[in-house]
N, C-alpha and C positions, 0 to 999 in steps of 0.2 A: 504493500499499499504506499501511497505517497505520504510524506510527512505533512503535518498540518501547515507548515510554512510553504512547502512546494504546492500543496493543494490550493492554498489561498492565492498564491501567485498565478496559478493556472486559472482559477476562477475569475480573478480580476482581469486577466488578459482576455479570456473568453467574453467577459462582460464588455470590455472595451470594443471588441470586435462586433458584438451584437448591437451595441449602442451607436455604432458608426452610422451616420445618415446615409440613406440609400433608397432604392426603389421599394424595398420591403416595407419600410415605414409608410410610403405613399399608398401601397396596396392595402396595408392595414387600415389606414384612415378611410379608404374607400369602403372597405368591408364594414367598419363600424358605422360609418355614415349611412350606408344603404340598409343594413339589417341589424344594427345594434351590437351590443357587447358580445352576445353569443357568437355572432359571425366572426368578430375579432378574436375571440378565444379559440375558435376552430382554426382560424388562420394561424395563430401562434403555435398551436399544437402541431399542425401540419408542417409549418416552417421548421420546427424543431426536428421533425422526422428527416427532412432533407439534410439538415446539419448533422444529424446522427449518422447518416449513411457515410458522409465524407469523413467525419471524425473517426468512425469505425474503420474505414479503409486505411486511414493514416496510422491509426494505433496498431493495426495488424500488419503494417508494412506493405499494404497492397496499393496505396495511392501512387507509388512510383510507376506501377504498371500503366496507370492512366496517363501520366506524364510521358511515358515512353511510347505511348501509342498516339502520336499527333493527330491521326485521322479521327480517333474517338474524341479526343480532347477538343479539337476544333469543331467537330460536328455538334457536340453538346453546347459549345459556345454560340454557334450559329443558331441553334434551336433557341437559345436564351435570347439572342437578339430579335429573332422573329416574335418570340413571346412578348418581349418588352414593347415592340412596335405595335403589336395587336392590342395590348393593354392600354398603351398610350393613345392610340387612335380612338379606342372606345371611350376613354375619359375625355378627350378633346371633343369628340362628337356630342357627348352629353353636355359638356360645358357650352358649346356653341349653340346647342338646342335650347339653352336657357334653363335646363333642369338636370337633375341627376336622379337615378332610381332610388326611391326610398320605400322599402318594403318591410319595415319593422312592425307594422300593425298585424298582429296575429302571424308572427313569423312563419313563413312557409318552409317547413323542414326540408322539403325536396330541393329548395333553392340554396340551402346552406352548403351543399357539396362544392359549389364553385369557389367558395372562400377557402375551403380546405385544399382544393386543387391549386388555387393561386398561391397559397402559402407554401405548398410543397414545391411547386415548379419554380418559383422565384429563387428558392434556395438550391434546388437540385440542378437547374440549368445554369448554374454558375460554378463550373469546375474549379475556378480559382479559389473557392472555399477550401479545396483540398490543399492548395499551395499554402494558404494561411495556416491551416492546422499542421502542415508539415513543418513550417517554421516554428510554430509554438510548441508542438509536441517534441520536436527534436531536442529541446532543452531538458526533457525529462525521460525520454525513451532510451533504452539500451537493448542490445540484441538478446541479452539473457533475462530480461524483465519478465516476471510472471504474467499470465493472462489476466489475473485479477486486477493488476495495476492498469493494464491497458483498458479493461472494462471500466475501471474507475474514471480514467481520463475521458473516455468516450461519453460516459454517463454525465460527467460534469459539463462537457460542452453541450450536450443535448438539453440538460436541465436548465443551464444558464440561458441558452437561447430561447427555449420555450417559455420560461418564466418571464423573461424580459418582454417578449411580445405580448404575452397574456397580461402583464402589468400595464403595458401601454394601451391595450384594448380597454381595460378597466378605466384608466385615466381618461382616454378619449371618449369613453361612454358616460362620464359624469354629465348629468343633465345640462348644465350651463355650457360645458365645453361642446357637447354634442349639438346643442342648439346653435352655437356659433358656427360650427362646421356646416350645418344644414342651411343656415341663413345665407351663407356665402358659397354654398355648394357648387353652383355653376362656375363661378370664378375660380374656385379651388380646383375643380376638375380640369378646367382649361389650363391652368398654370401647371398643375401636377402632371397632367397628361403630356403637355409640351416638354416638361423636364424629363419624363420617362423616355419619350421619343428621341430627345436630344442625346440622352445617355446611350440609347440603343444605337444611334447613328455613330456616336463616338467610338463605341466598342466595335461596331462593324468596320469602321475605317481603320482602326488599330489592327483588326484581324487581317484586313486586306494588305496593310503595310507589312505585317509579319509574314504573310503568305508570299508576297513578292520578294521579301528579303531572303 
């Protein structure tokens, strides 16, 4: 098992990574705005599953296989760019239409799956998460480390990420905060959608430069 000191360092590092601003927060806000806290909680749990997969691969020493297979790595990144473009376009379309979908009245359980899907995909379609955990876990991993320690590290990354986004869902769901989001929903969707699409284009251009290089 990790010492308490090492575990705290790992936890704080994972928290810093989870708390970094990015498209995941934008999608979380959209989920909470459209269908309330429950949708945000589902998003957070699913996002944690995506992080769990990459953290597990790194802890087991399998993430290097992903990096060593450029075709797979790039394919996942391209899928991530397409996903971001699709999400961004949808948000901008809602913003330009002057409204955003709000379905929190008698939440339709069947519609909640898309928030889980979005939470998982925004994490899973970003293979650079594996690069992040490779850098972080390398400070603690050794070839002869027992499986239990690897499980502890993976579980820490998963728990920190899931709990962080679930906490944000609760905060964003506070009545006066949620009211503010919904009052300015069209403008927010337009701005956030544009930001997501800009990020997607930036990633896409970087991929093309790397490919040509």
